[in-house]
N, CA, C, O and the ligand as a Tripos MOL2 file, in Angstrom:
@<TRIPOS>MOLECULE
protein
  317   315    80     0     0
PROTEIN
NO_CHARGES

@<TRIPOS>ATOM
      1 N          70.5530  136.3810  129.8340 N.3       1 MET1
      2 CA         69.4580  136.6680  128.9120 C.3       1 MET1
      3 C          68.7390  135.3850  128.5290 C.2       1 MET1
      4 O          69.3000  134.2920  128.6130 O.2       1 MET1
      5 N          67.5250  135.5300  128.1210 N.am      2 PHE2
      6 CA         66.6950  134.3720  127.8090 C.3       2 PHE2
      7 C          66.0610  134.5400  126.4290 C.2       2 PHE2
      8 O          65.7220  135.6480  126.0140 O.2       2 PHE2
      9 N          65.9130  133.4360  125.7410 N.am      3 ILE3
     10 CA         65.0970  133.4420  124.5290 C.3       3 ILE3
     11 C          63.9250  132.5340  124.8680 C.2       3 ILE3
     12 O          64.0860  131.3240  125.0320 O.2       3 ILE3
     13 N          62.7530  133.1290  124.9680 N.am      4 ASP4
     14 CA         61.5820  132.3440  125.3540 C.3       4 ASP4
     15 C          60.8360  131.8120  124.1330 C.2       4 ASP4
     16 O          60.5520  132.5560  123.1940 O.2       4 ASP4
     17 N          60.5290  130.5460  124.1560 N.am      5 GLY5
     18 CA         59.7420  129.9580  123.0680 C.3       5 GLY5
     19 C          58.3540  130.5710  123.0470 C.2       5 GLY5
     20 O          57.7170  130.7280  124.0890 O.2       5 GLY5
     21 N          57.8860  130.9200  121.8450 N.am      6 CYS6
     22 CA         56.5910  131.5930  121.7250 C.3       6 CYS6
     23 C          55.4570  130.7750  122.3290 C.2       6 CYS6
     24 O          54.5700  131.3260  122.9810 O.2       6 CYS6
     25 N          55.4830  129.4910  122.1190 N.am      7 PHE7
     26 CA         54.3830  128.6790  122.6370 C.3       7 PHE7
     27 C          54.5470  128.4410  124.1280 C.2       7 PHE7
     28 O          53.6340  128.7060  124.9110 O.2       7 PHE7
     29 N          55.7100  127.9410  124.5180 N.am      8 TRP8
     30 CA         55.8930  127.5130  125.9030 C.3       8 TRP8
     31 C          55.7940  128.6350  126.9110 C.2       8 TRP8
     32 O          55.4230  128.4140  128.0640 O.2       8 TRP8
     33 N          56.1280  129.8450  126.4780 N.am      9 HIS9
     34 CA         56.1290  130.9420  127.4390 C.3       9 HIS9
     35 C          54.9960  131.9360  127.2210 C.2       9 HIS9
     36 O          54.9830  133.0170  127.8100 O.2       9 HIS9
     37 N          54.0480  131.5630  126.3710 N.am     10 GLY10
     38 CA         52.8570  132.3960  126.2190 C.3      10 GLY10
     39 C          53.1120  133.7350  125.5820 C.2      10 GLY10
     40 O          52.6140  134.7560  126.0560 O.2      10 GLY10
     41 N          53.9040  133.7480  124.4810 N.am     11 CYS11
     42 CA         54.1310  134.9810  123.7390 C.3      11 CYS11
     43 C          52.7970  135.6150  123.3700 C.2      11 CYS11
     44 O          51.9240  134.9460  122.8170 O.2      11 CYS11
     45 N          52.6310  136.9190  123.6760 N.am     12 PRO12
     46 CA         51.3490  137.5660  123.3810 C.3      12 PRO12
     47 C          51.0240  137.5800  121.8870 C.2      12 PRO12
     48 O          49.8520  137.6330  121.5130 O.2      12 PRO12
     49 N          52.0470  137.5330  121.0290 N.am     13 GLU13
     50 CA         51.7970  137.5680  119.5900 C.3      13 GLU13
     51 C          51.5370  136.1970  118.9870 C.2      13 GLU13
     52 O          50.7790  136.0770  118.0250 O.2      13 GLU13
     53 N          52.1590  135.1600  119.5460 N.am     14 HIS14
     54 CA         52.0770  133.8590  118.8890 C.3      14 HIS14
     55 C          51.4480  132.7400  119.6850 C.2      14 HIS14
     56 O          51.1570  131.6750  119.1400 O.2      14 HIS14
     57 N          51.2390  132.9620  120.9440 N.am     15 TYR15
     58 CA         50.6350  131.8730  121.7010 C.3      15 TYR15
     59 C          49.1420  131.8470  121.4270 C.2      15 TYR15
     60 O          48.4060  132.7580  121.8090 O.2      15 TYR15
     61 N          48.7130  130.7970  120.7660 N.am     16 VAL16
     62 CA         47.2900  130.6260  120.4870 C.3      16 VAL16
     63 C          46.8520  129.4060  121.2720 C.2      16 VAL16
     64 O          47.3010  128.2930  121.0000 O.2      16 VAL16
     65 N          45.9810  129.6100  122.2400 N.am     17 PRO17
     66 CA         45.5600  128.4620  123.0470 C.3      17 PRO17
     67 C          44.9940  127.3610  122.1560 C.2      17 PRO17
     68 O          44.1710  127.6080  121.2750 O.2      17 PRO17
     69 N          45.4530  126.1590  122.4090 N.am     18 SER18
     70 CA         44.9600  125.0210  121.6390 C.3      18 SER18
     71 C          43.4970  124.7970  122.0090 C.2      18 SER18
     72 O          43.1670  124.6080  123.1790 O.2      18 SER18
     73 N          42.6390  124.8190  121.0210 N.am     19 LYS19
     74 CA         41.2000  124.7070  121.3000 C.3      19 LYS19
     75 C          40.8250  123.3550  121.8630 C.2      19 LYS19
     76 O          40.0410  123.2580  122.8070 O.2      19 LYS19
     77 N          41.3990  122.2960  121.2700 N.am     20 SER20
     78 CA         41.0130  120.9520  121.6850 C.3      20 SER20
     79 C          41.4250  120.6450  123.1230 C.2      20 SER20
     80 O          40.7270  119.9360  123.8490 O.2      20 SER20
     81 N          42.5840  121.1980  123.5210 N.am     21 ASN21
     82 CA         43.1450  120.8240  124.8120 C.3      21 ASN21
     83 C          43.3100  121.9950  125.7500 C.2      21 ASN21
     84 O          44.1830  121.9780  126.6180 O.2      21 ASN21
     85 N          42.4820  123.0140  125.5890 N.am     22 ARG22
     86 CA         42.7150  124.2440  126.3170 C.3      22 ARG22
     87 C          42.8390  124.0410  127.8310 C.2      22 ARG22
     88 O          43.7110  124.6250  128.4720 O.2      22 ARG22
     89 N          41.9700  123.2190  128.3870 N.am     23 SER23
     90 CA         41.9960  123.0570  129.8380 C.3      23 SER23
     91 C          43.2780  122.3690  130.2920 C.2      23 SER23
     92 O          43.6890  122.4930  131.4450 O.2      23 SER23
     93 N          43.8980  121.6490  129.3740 N.am     24 TYR24
     94 CA         45.1520  120.9840  129.7090 C.3      24 TYR24
     95 C          46.3330  121.9530  129.5950 C.2      24 TYR24
     96 O          47.1810  122.0100  130.4860 O.2      24 TYR24
     97 N          46.3840  122.7160  128.4950 N.am     25 TRP25
     98 CA         47.5410  123.5730  128.2310 C.3      25 TRP25
     99 C          47.5310  124.9010  128.9830 C.2      25 TRP25
    100 O          48.5670  125.3380  129.4840 O.2      25 TRP25
    101 N          46.3800  125.5360  129.0620 N.am     26 ALA26
    102 CA         46.3260  126.8900  129.6250 C.3      26 ALA26
    103 C          47.0260  127.0080  130.9810 C.2      26 ALA26
    104 O          47.8250  127.9240  131.1760 O.2      26 ALA26
    105 N          46.7410  126.1000  131.9250 N.am     27 PRO27
    106 CA         47.4170  126.2470  133.2330 C.3      27 PRO27
    107 C          48.9260  126.0790  133.1290 C.2      27 PRO27
    108 O          49.6710  126.7370  133.8550 O.2      27 PRO27
    109 N          49.3890  125.2060  132.2330 N.am     28 LYS28
    110 CA         50.8340  124.9990  132.0750 C.3      28 LYS28
    111 C          51.5080  126.2520  131.5410 C.2      28 LYS28
    112 O          52.5510  126.6710  132.0430 O.2      28 LYS28
    113 N          50.9020  126.8490  130.5140 N.am     29 ILE29
    114 CA         51.4850  128.0430  129.9100 C.3      29 ILE29
    115 C          51.4610  129.1920  130.9070 C.2      29 ILE29
    116 O          52.4220  129.9540  131.0150 O.2      29 ILE29
    117 N          50.3570  129.3110  131.6330 N.am     30 GLU30
    118 CA         50.2740  130.3850  132.6220 C.3      30 GLU30
    119 C          51.3060  130.1940  133.7250 C.2      30 GLU30
    120 O          51.8960  131.1620  134.2050 O.2      30 GLU30
    121 N          51.5230  128.9430  134.1270 N.am     31 ALA31
    122 CA         52.5340  128.6640  135.1590 C.3      31 ALA31
    123 C          53.9160  129.0360  134.6440 C.2      31 ALA31
    124 O          54.7120  129.6210  135.3790 O.2      31 ALA31
    125 N          54.2110  128.7080  133.3970 N.am     32 ASN32
    126 CA         55.5000  129.0850  132.8030 C.3      32 ASN32
    127 C          55.6720  130.5950  132.8180 C.2      32 ASN32
    128 O          56.7240  131.1040  133.2050 O.2      32 ASN32
    129 N          54.6270  131.3130  132.3940 N.am     33 ALA33
    130 CA         54.7070  132.7730  132.3050 C.3      33 ALA33
    131 C          54.9340  133.3910  133.6730 C.2      33 ALA33
    132 O          55.7220  134.3270  133.8060 O.2      33 ALA33
    133 N          54.2520  132.8790  134.6930 N.am     34 SER34
    134 CA         54.4380  133.5010  136.0080 C.3      34 SER34
    135 C          55.7880  133.1120  136.5840 C.2      34 SER34
    136 O          56.3870  133.8930  137.3230 O.2      34 SER34
    137 N          56.2860  131.9040  136.2570 N.am     35 ARG35
    138 CA         57.6200  131.5310  136.7210 C.3      35 ARG35
    139 C          58.6680  132.4150  136.0540 C.2      35 ARG35
    140 O          59.6450  132.8120  136.6880 O.2      35 ARG35
    141 N          58.4620  132.7270  134.7600 N.am     36 ASP36
    142 CA         59.3720  133.6230  134.0550 C.3      36 ASP36
    143 C          59.4390  134.9740  134.7700 C.2      36 ASP36
    144 O          60.5200  135.5230  134.9840 O.2      36 ASP36
    145 N          58.2670  135.5010  135.1340 N.am     37 ALA37
    146 CA         58.2100  136.8070  135.7950 C.3      37 ALA37
    147 C          58.9420  136.7570  137.1230 C.2      37 ALA37
    148 O          59.6470  137.6990  137.4850 O.2      37 ALA37
    149 N          58.7760  135.6490  137.8580 N.am     38 GLU38
    150 CA         59.4570  135.4960  139.1500 C.3      38 GLU38
    151 C          60.9670  135.4280  138.9810 C.2      38 GLU38
    152 O          61.7230  136.0520  139.7250 O.2      38 GLU38
    153 N          61.3910  134.6520  137.9800 N.am     39 THR39
    154 CA         62.8310  134.5190  137.7170 C.3      39 THR39
    155 C          63.4320  135.8710  137.3920 C.2      39 THR39
    156 O          64.4920  136.2300  137.9040 O.2      39 THR39
    157 N          62.7400  136.6310  136.5260 N.am     40 THR40
    158 CA         63.2180  137.9520  136.1460 C.3      40 THR40
    159 C          63.3640  138.8380  137.3740 C.2      40 THR40
    160 O          64.3660  139.5360  137.5290 O.2      40 THR40
    161 N          62.3610  138.8070  138.2440 N.am     41 ARG41
    162 CA         62.3860  139.6650  139.4280 C.3      41 ARG41
    163 C          63.5110  139.2560  140.3740 C.2      41 ARG41
    164 O          64.2160  140.1060  140.9180 O.2      41 ARG41
    165 N          63.6740  137.9430  140.5660 N.am     42 ALA42
    166 CA         64.7180  137.4560  141.4750 C.3      42 ALA42
    167 C          66.0980  137.8610  140.9770 C.2      42 ALA42
    168 O          66.9420  138.2920  141.7630 O.2      42 ALA42
    169 N          66.3360  137.7240  139.6610 N.am     43 LEU43
    170 CA         67.6360  138.0830  139.1040 C.3      43 LEU43
    171 C          67.8690  139.5860  139.1870 C.2      43 LEU43
    172 O          68.9750  140.0280  139.4970 O.2      43 LEU43
    173 N          66.8330  140.3710  138.9140 N.am     44 SER44
    174 CA         66.9590  141.8300  139.0090 C.3      44 SER44
    175 C          67.3200  142.2260  140.4300 C.2      44 SER44
    176 O          68.1830  143.0780  140.6460 O.2      44 SER44
    177 N          66.6570  141.6060  141.4000 N.am     45 ASP45
    178 CA         66.9420  141.9030  142.8000 C.3      45 ASP45
    179 C          68.3860  141.5700  143.1420 C.2      45 ASP45
    180 O          69.0010  142.2210  143.9860 O.2      45 ASP45
    181 N          68.9190  140.5500  142.4800 N.am     46 ALA46
    182 CA         70.2930  140.1270  142.7420 C.3      46 ALA46
    183 C          71.3000  140.9730  141.9720 C.2      46 ALA46
    184 O          72.5030  140.7220  142.0350 O.2      46 ALA46
    185 N          70.8110  141.9720  141.2480 N.am     47 GLY47
    186 CA         71.7080  142.8870  140.5650 C.3      47 GLY47
    187 C          71.9840  142.5560  139.1130 C.2      47 GLY47
    188 O          72.8350  143.1860  138.4850 O.2      47 GLY47
    189 N          71.2660  141.5620  138.5630 N.am     48 TRP48
    190 CA         71.4500  141.2100  137.1600 C.3      48 TRP48
    191 C          70.5720  142.0840  136.2760 C.2      48 TRP48
    192 O          69.4770  142.4940  136.6590 O.2      48 TRP48
    193 N          71.0840  142.3540  135.0880 N.am     49 THR49
    194 CA         70.2450  142.9790  134.0790 C.3      49 THR49
    195 C          69.6290  141.8360  133.2910 C.2      49 THR49
    196 O          70.3420  141.0630  132.6520 O.2      49 THR49
    197 N          68.3220  141.7290  133.3350 N.am     50 VAL50
    198 CA         67.6560  140.6050  132.6850 C.3      50 VAL50
    199 C          67.1150  141.0300  131.3240 C.2      50 VAL50
    200 O          66.3040  141.9500  131.2210 O.2      50 VAL50
    201 N          67.5720  140.3510  130.2950 N.am     51 LEU51
    202 CA         67.1020  140.6410  128.9440 C.3      51 LEU51
    203 C          66.3070  139.4420  128.4660 C.2      51 LEU51
    204 O          66.8140  138.3200  128.4320 O.2      51 LEU51
    205 N          65.0730  139.6830  128.1030 N.am     52 ARG52
    206 CA         64.2340  138.5900  127.6170 C.3      52 ARG52
    207 C          63.7620  138.8950  126.2100 C.2      52 ARG52
    208 O          63.3400  140.0110  125.9050 O.2      52 ARG52
    209 N          63.8390  137.9010  125.3740 N.am     53 TYR53
    210 CA         63.3970  138.0710  123.9890 C.3      53 TYR53
    211 C          62.5350  136.8970  123.6040 C.2      53 TYR53
    212 O          62.7030  135.7870  124.1090 O.2      53 TYR53
    213 N          61.6130  137.1550  122.7050 N.am     54 TRP54
    214 CA         60.7730  136.0640  122.1930 C.3      54 TRP54
    215 C          61.5160  135.3770  121.0610 C.2      54 TRP54
    216 O          62.3140  135.9910  120.3520 O.2      54 TRP54
    217 N          61.2390  134.0970  120.9080 N.am     55 SER55
    218 CA         61.9360  133.3440  119.8750 C.3      55 SER55
    219 C          61.5430  133.8040  118.4650 C.2      55 SER55
    220 O          62.2250  133.4530  117.5020 O.2      55 SER55
    221 N          60.4580  134.5830  118.3200 N.am     56 HIS56
    222 CA         60.0710  135.0440  116.9820 C.3      56 HIS56
    223 C          60.8560  136.2940  116.5620 C.2      56 HIS56
    224 O          60.7920  136.7030  115.4030 O.2      56 HIS56
    225 N          61.5950  136.9000  117.4980 N.am     57 MET57
    226 CA         62.3080  138.1270  117.1380 C.3      57 MET57
    227 C          63.5010  137.8210  116.2370 C.2      57 MET57
    228 O          64.1970  136.8270  116.4400 O.2      57 MET57
    229 N          63.7400  138.6910  115.2240 N.am     58 PRO58
    230 CA         64.8800  138.4630  114.3380 C.3      58 PRO58
    231 C          66.1770  138.4940  115.1380 C.2      58 PRO58
    232 O          66.3360  139.3180  116.0380 O.2      58 PRO58
    233 N          67.1040  137.5950  114.8070 N.am     59 ALA59
    234 CA         68.3650  137.4990  115.5470 C.3      59 ALA59
    235 C          69.1140  138.8310  115.5630 C.2      59 ALA59
    236 O          69.7150  139.1950  116.5730 O.2      59 ALA59
    237 N          69.0770  139.5600  114.4410 N.am     60 GLU60
    238 CA         69.8160  140.8390  114.3780 C.3      60 GLU60
    239 C          69.2240  141.8290  115.3850 C.2      60 GLU60
    240 O          69.9420  142.6040  116.0160 O.2      60 GLU60
    241 N          67.9000  141.7820  115.5170 N.am     61 GLU61
    242 CA         67.2330  142.7050  116.4340 C.3      61 GLU61
    243 C          67.6380  142.3860  117.8750 C.2      61 GLU61
    244 O          67.9050  143.2830  118.6740 O.2      61 GLU61
    245 N          67.6750  141.0940  118.1860 N.am     62 VAL62
    246 CA         68.0730  140.6730  119.5280 C.3      62 VAL62
    247 C          69.5200  141.0810  119.7810 C.2      62 VAL62
    248 O          69.8460  141.6120  120.8430 O.2      62 VAL62
    249 N          70.3900  140.8270  118.7920 N.am     63 ALA63
    250 CA         71.8070  141.1500  118.9380 C.3      63 ALA63
    251 C          72.0030  142.6460  119.1490 C.2      63 ALA63
    252 O          72.7910  143.0580  120.0000 O.2      63 ALA63
    253 N          71.2880  143.4600  118.3750 N.am     64 ALA64
    254 CA         71.4170  144.9080  118.4940 C.3      64 ALA64
    255 C          70.9440  145.3710  119.8700 C.2      64 ALA64
    256 O          71.5430  146.2590  120.4760 O.2      64 ALA64
    257 N          69.8820  144.7720  120.3470 N.am     65 SER65
    258 CA         69.3450  145.1500  121.6440 C.3      65 SER65
    259 C          70.3080  144.7700  122.7660 C.2      65 SER65
    260 O          70.5430  145.5530  123.6870 O.2      65 SER65
    261 N          70.8650  143.5520  122.6790 N.am     66 VAL66
    262 CA         71.8220  143.1090  123.6920 C.3      66 VAL66
    263 C          73.0270  144.0490  123.6840 C.2      66 VAL66
    264 O          73.5110  144.4630  124.7380 O.2      66 VAL66
    265 N          73.5000  144.3780  122.4950 N.am     67 GLU67
    266 CA         74.6740  145.2400  122.3820 C.3      67 GLU67
    267 C          74.4150  146.5970  123.0280 C.2      67 GLU67
    268 O          75.2650  147.1190  123.7500 O.2      67 GLU67
    269 N          73.2390  147.1660  122.7670 N.am     68 SER68
    270 CA         72.9660  148.4880  123.3290 C.3      68 SER68
    271 C          72.8690  148.4290  124.8500 C.2      68 SER68
    272 O          73.2750  149.3630  125.5410 O.2      68 SER68
    273 N          72.3250  147.3140  125.3710 N.am     69 HIS69
    274 CA         72.2720  147.1740  126.8260 C.3      69 HIS69
    275 C          73.6720  147.0520  127.4050 C.2      69 HIS69
    276 O          73.9970  147.6650  128.4220 O.2      69 HIS69
    277 N          74.5070  146.2380  126.7300 N.am     70 VAL70
    278 CA         75.8700  146.0390  127.2220 C.3      70 VAL70
    279 C          76.6240  147.3650  127.2130 C.2      70 VAL70
    280 O          77.3260  147.6910  128.1700 O.2      70 VAL70
    281 N          76.4800  148.1240  126.1360 N.am     71 LEU71
    282 CA         77.1630  149.4220  126.0520 C.3      71 LEU71
    283 C          76.6460  150.3580  127.1350 C.2      71 LEU71
    284 O          77.4190  151.0860  127.7570 O.2      71 LEU71
    285 N          75.3380  150.3370  127.3570 N.am     72 ALA72
    286 CA         74.7460  151.2210  128.3580 C.3      72 ALA72
    287 C          75.2530  150.8950  129.7530 C.2      72 ALA72
    288 O          75.3360  151.7750  130.6090 O.2      72 ALA72
    289 N          75.5940  149.6210  129.9830 N.am     73 HIS73
    290 CA         76.0280  149.2140  131.3220 C.3      73 HIS73
    291 C          77.5290  148.9620  131.4060 C.2      73 HIS73
    292 O          78.0280  148.4840  132.4250 O.2      73 HIS73
    293 N          78.2360  149.2820  130.3440 N.am     74 ALA74
    294 CA         79.6720  148.9790  130.2940 C.3      74 ALA74
    295 C          80.4200  149.6070  131.4630 C.2      74 ALA74
    296 O          81.3330  148.9880  132.0100 O.2      74 ALA74
    297 N          80.0510  150.8190  131.8540 N.am     75 HIS75
    298 CA         80.7570  151.4740  132.9480 C.3      75 HIS75
    299 C          80.6080  150.7110  134.2530 C.2      75 HIS75
    300 O          81.4910  150.7470  135.1090 O.2      75 HIS75
    301 N          79.4640  150.0090  134.4010 N.am     76 GLU76
    302 CA         79.2660  149.2270  135.6270 C.3      76 GLU76
    303 C          80.1340  147.9830  135.6350 C.2      76 GLU76
    304 O          80.6020  147.5460  136.6860 O.2      76 GLU76
    305 N          80.3460  147.4120  134.4450 N.am     77 LEU77
    306 CA         81.1140  146.1720  134.3550 C.3      77 LEU77
    307 C          82.5950  146.3930  134.6250 C.2      77 LEU77
    308 O          83.2790  145.5100  135.1430 O.2      77 LEU77
    309 N          83.0870  147.5790  134.2690 N.am     78 THR78
    310 CA         84.5200  147.8150  134.4080 C.3      78 THR78
    311 C          84.8830  148.4460  135.7500 C.2      78 THR78
    312 O          86.0500  148.7280  136.0210 O.2      78 THR78
    313 N          83.8680  148.6600  136.5810 N.am     79 ARG79
    314 CA         84.1000  149.3230  137.8330 C.3      79 ARG79
    315 C          85.0140  148.5070  138.7370 C.2      79 ARG79
    316 O          85.3170  148.9300  139.8520 O.2      79 ARG79
    317 ZN         56.1470  135.0770  119.3080 Zn       80 ZN80
@<TRIPOS>BOND
     1     1     2 1
     2     2     3 1
     3     3     4 2
     4     3     5 am
     5     5     6 1
     6     6     7 1
     7     7     8 2
     8     7     9 am
     9     9    10 1
    10    10    11 1
    11    11    12 2
    12    11    13 am
    13    13    14 1
    14    14    15 1
    15    15    16 2
    16    15    17 am
    17    17    18 1
    18    18    19 1
    19    19    20 2
    20    19    21 am
    21    21    22 1
    22    22    23 1
    23    23    24 2
    24    23    25 am
    25    25    26 1
    26    26    27 1
    27    27    28 2
    28    27    29 am
    29    29    30 1
    30    30    31 1
    31    31    32 2
    32    31    33 am
    33    33    34 1
    34    34    35 1
    35    35    36 2
    36    35    37 am
    37    37    38 1
    38    38    39 1
    39    39    40 2
    40    39    41 am
    41    41    42 1
    42    42    43 1
    43    43    44 2
    44    43    45 am
    45    45    46 1
    46    46    47 1
    47    47    48 2
    48    47    49 am
    49    49    50 1
    50    50    51 1
    51    51    52 2
    52    51    53 am
    53    53    54 1
    54    54    55 1
    55    55    56 2
    56    55    57 am
    57    57    58 1
    58    58    59 1
    59    59    60 2
    60    59    61 am
    61    61    62 1
    62    62    63 1
    63    63    64 2
    64    63    65 am
    65    65    66 1
    66    66    67 1
    67    67    68 2
    68    67    69 am
    69    69    70 1
    70    70    71 1
    71    71    72 2
    72    71    73 am
    73    73    74 1
    74    74    75 1
    75    75    76 2
    76    75    77 am
    77    77    78 1
    78    78    79 1
    79    79    80 2
    80    79    81 am
    81    81    82 1
    82    82    83 1
    83    83    84 2
    84    83    85 am
    85    85    86 1
    86    86    87 1
    87    87    88 2
    88    87    89 am
    89    89    90 1
    90    90    91 1
    91    91    92 2
    92    91    93 am
    93    93    94 1
    94    94    95 1
    95    95    96 2
    96    95    97 am
    97    97    98 1
    98    98    99 1
    99    99   100 2
   100    99   101 am
   101   101   102 1
   102   102   103 1
   103   103   104 2
   104   103   105 am
   105   105   106 1
   106   106   107 1
   107   107   108 2
   108   107   109 am
   109   109   110 1
   110   110   111 1
   111   111   112 2
   112   111   113 am
   113   113   114 1
   114   114   115 1
   115   115   116 2
   116   115   117 am
   117   117   118 1
   118   118   119 1
   119   119   120 2
   120   119   121 am
   121   121   122 1
   122   122   123 1
   123   123   124 2
   124   123   125 am
   125   125   126 1
   126   126   127 1
   127   127   128 2
   128   127   129 am
   129   129   130 1
   130   130   131 1
   131   131   132 2
   132   131   133 am
   133   133   134 1
   134   134   135 1
   135   135   136 2
   136   135   137 am
   137   137   138 1
   138   138   139 1
   139   139   140 2
   140   139   141 am
   141   141   142 1
   142   142   143 1
   143   143   144 2
   144   143   145 am
   145   145   146 1
   146   146   147 1
   147   147   148 2
   148   147   149 am
   149   149   150 1
   150   150   151 1
   151   151   152 2
   152   151   153 am
   153   153   154 1
   154   154   155 1
   155   155   156 2
   156   155   157 am
   157   157   158 1
   158   158   159 1
   159   159   160 2
   160   159   161 am
   161   161   162 1
   162   162   163 1
   163   163   164 2
   164   163   165 am
   165   165   166 1
   166   166   167 1
   167   167   168 2
   168   167   169 am
   169   169   170 1
   170   170   171 1
   171   171   172 2
   172   171   173 am
   173   173   174 1
   174   174   175 1
   175   175   176 2
   176   175   177 am
   177   177   178 1
   178   178   179 1
   179   179   180 2
   180   179   181 am
   181   181   182 1
   182   182   183 1
   183   183   184 2
   184   183   185 am
   185   185   186 1
   186   186   187 1
   187   187   188 2
   188   187   189 am
   189   189   190 1
   190   190   191 1
   191   191   192 2
   192   191   193 am
   193   193   194 1
   194   194   195 1
   195   195   196 2
   196   195   197 am
   197   197   198 1
   198   198   199 1
   199   199   200 2
   200   199   201 am
   201   201   202 1
   202   202   203 1
   203   203   204 2
   204   203   205 am
   205   205   206 1
   206   206   207 1
   207   207   208 2
   208   207   209 am
   209   209   210 1
   210   210   211 1
   211   211   212 2
   212   211   213 am
   213   213   214 1
   214   214   215 1
   215   215   216 2
   216   215   217 am
   217   217   218 1
   218   218   219 1
   219   219   220 2
   220   219   221 am
   221   221   222 1
   222   222   223 1
   223   223   224 2
   224   223   225 am
   225   225   226 1
   226   226   227 1
   227   227   228 2
   228   227   229 am
   229   229   230 1
   230   230   231 1
   231   231   232 2
   232   231   233 am
   233   233   234 1
   234   234   235 1
   235   235   236 2
   236   235   237 am
   237   237   238 1
   238   238   239 1
   239   239   240 2
   240   239   241 am
   241   241   242 1
   242   242   243 1
   243   243   244 2
   244   243   245 am
   245   245   246 1
   246   246   247 1
   247   247   248 2
   248   247   249 am
   249   249   250 1
   250   250   251 1
   251   251   252 2
   252   251   253 am
   253   253   254 1
   254   254   255 1
   255   255   256 2
   256   255   257 am
   257   257   258 1
   258   258   259 1
   259   259   260 2
   260   259   261 am
   261   261   262 1
   262   262   263 1
   263   263   264 2
   264   263   265 am
   265   265   266 1
   266   266   267 1
   267   267   268 2
   268   267   269 am
   269   269   270 1
   270   270   271 1
   271   271   272 2
   272   271   273 am
   273   273   274 1
   274   274   275 1
   275   275   276 2
   276   275   277 am
   277   277   278 1
   278   278   279 1
   279   279   280 2
   280   279   281 am
   281   281   282 1
   282   282   283 1
   283   283   284 2
   284   283   285 am
   285   285   286 1
   286   286   287 1
   287   287   288 2
   288   287   289 am
   289   289   290 1
   290   290   291 1
   291   291   292 2
   292   291   293 am
   293   293   294 1
   294   294   295 1
   295   295   296 2
   296   295   297 am
   297   297   298 1
   298   298   299 1
   299   299   300 2
   300   299   301 am
   301   301   302 1
   302   302   303 1
   303   303   304 2
   304   303   305 am
   305   305   306 1
   306   306   307 1
   307   307   308 2
   308   307   309 am
   309   309   310 1
   310   310   311 1
   311   311   312 2
   312   311   313 am
   313   313   314 1
   314   314   315 1
   315   315   316 2
@<TRIPOS>SUBSTRUCTURE
     1 MET1         2 RESIDUE 1 A MET
     2 PHE2         6 RESIDUE 1 A PHE
     3 ILE3        10 RESIDUE 1 A ILE
     4 ASP4        14 RESIDUE 1 A ASP
     5 GLY5        18 RESIDUE 1 A GLY
     6 CYS6        22 RESIDUE 1 A CYS
     7 PHE7        26 RESIDUE 1 A PHE
     8 TRP8        30 RESIDUE 1 A TRP
     9 HIS9        34 RESIDUE 1 A HIS
    10 GLY10       38 RESIDUE 1 A GLY
    11 CYS11       42 RESIDUE 1 A CYS
    12 PRO12       46 RESIDUE 1 A PRO
    13 GLU13       50 RESIDUE 1 A GLU
    14 HIS14       54 RESIDUE 1 A HIS
    15 TYR15       58 RESIDUE 1 A TYR
    16 VAL16       62 RESIDUE 1 A VAL
    17 PRO17       66 RESIDUE 1 A PRO
    18 SER18       70 RESIDUE 1 A SER
    19 LYS19       74 RESIDUE 1 A LYS
    20 SER20       78 RESIDUE 1 A SER
    21 ASN21       82 RESIDUE 1 A ASN
    22 ARG22       86 RESIDUE 1 A ARG
    23 SER23       90 RESIDUE 1 A SER
    24 TYR24       94 RESIDUE 1 A TYR
    25 TRP25       98 RESIDUE 1 A TRP
    26 ALA26      102 RESIDUE 1 A ALA
    27 PRO27      106 RESIDUE 1 A PRO
    28 LYS28      110 RESIDUE 1 A LYS
    29 ILE29      114 RESIDUE 1 A ILE
    30 GLU30      118 RESIDUE 1 A GLU
    31 ALA31      122 RESIDUE 1 A ALA
    32 ASN32      126 RESIDUE 1 A ASN
    33 ALA33      130 RESIDUE 1 A ALA
    34 SER34      134 RESIDUE 1 A SER
    35 ARG35      138 RESIDUE 1 A ARG
    36 ASP36      142 RESIDUE 1 A ASP
    37 ALA37      146 RESIDUE 1 A ALA
    38 GLU38      150 RESIDUE 1 A GLU
    39 THR39      154 RESIDUE 1 A THR
    40 THR40      158 RESIDUE 1 A THR
    41 ARG41      162 RESIDUE 1 A ARG
    42 ALA42      166 RESIDUE 1 A ALA
    43 LEU43      170 RESIDUE 1 A LEU
    44 SER44      174 RESIDUE 1 A SER
    45 ASP45      178 RESIDUE 1 A ASP
    46 ALA46      182 RESIDUE 1 A ALA
    47 GLY47      186 RESIDUE 1 A GLY
    48 TRP48      190 RESIDUE 1 A TRP
    49 THR49      194 RESIDUE 1 A THR
    50 VAL50      198 RESIDUE 1 A VAL
    51 LEU51      202 RESIDUE 1 A LEU
    52 ARG52      206 RESIDUE 1 A ARG
    53 TYR53      210 RESIDUE 1 A TYR
    54 TRP54      214 RESIDUE 1 A TRP
    55 SER55      218 RESIDUE 1 A SER
    56 HIS56      222 RESIDUE 1 A HIS
    57 MET57      226 RESIDUE 1 A MET
    58 PRO58      230 RESIDUE 1 A PRO
    59 ALA59      234 RESIDUE 1 A ALA
    60 GLU60      238 RESIDUE 1 A GLU
    61 GLU61      242 RESIDUE 1 A GLU
    62 VAL62      246 RESIDUE 1 A VAL
    63 ALA63      250 RESIDUE 1 A ALA
    64 ALA64      254 RESIDUE 1 A ALA
    65 SER65      258 RESIDUE 1 A SER
    66 VAL66      262 RESIDUE 1 A VAL
    67 GLU67      266 RESIDUE 1 A GLU
    68 SER68      270 RESIDUE 1 A SER
    69 HIS69      274 RESIDUE 1 A HIS
    70 VAL70      278 RESIDUE 1 A VAL
    71 LEU71      282 RESIDUE 1 A LEU
    72 ALA72      286 RESIDUE 1 A ALA
    73 HIS73      290 RESIDUE 1 A HIS
    74 ALA74      294 RESIDUE 1 A ALA
    75 HIS75      298 RESIDUE 1 A HIS
    76 GLU76      302 RESIDUE 1 A GLU
    77 LEU77      306 RESIDUE 1 A LEU
    78 THR78      310 RESIDUE 1 A THR
    79 ARG79      314 RESIDUE 1 A ARG
    80 ZN80       317 GROUP 0 **** ****
């Protein structure tokens, strides 16, 4: 699982392009976002369950979500 930084990974809620340096930052953030998507796809193809959360999400919410995923896949883990 990953916790993505709101700025570095282009969180749709919190990433605000820097006005002064937009031409500098925008390509970097976009590259990060597309690399994230590629990583997720590669891991999924390899049989991993990929859980991604934004760093702005409350820890309890992330924990509850991880727990529900683990419970949902528990039968696969014990196989
Ligand atoms: Zn965010």
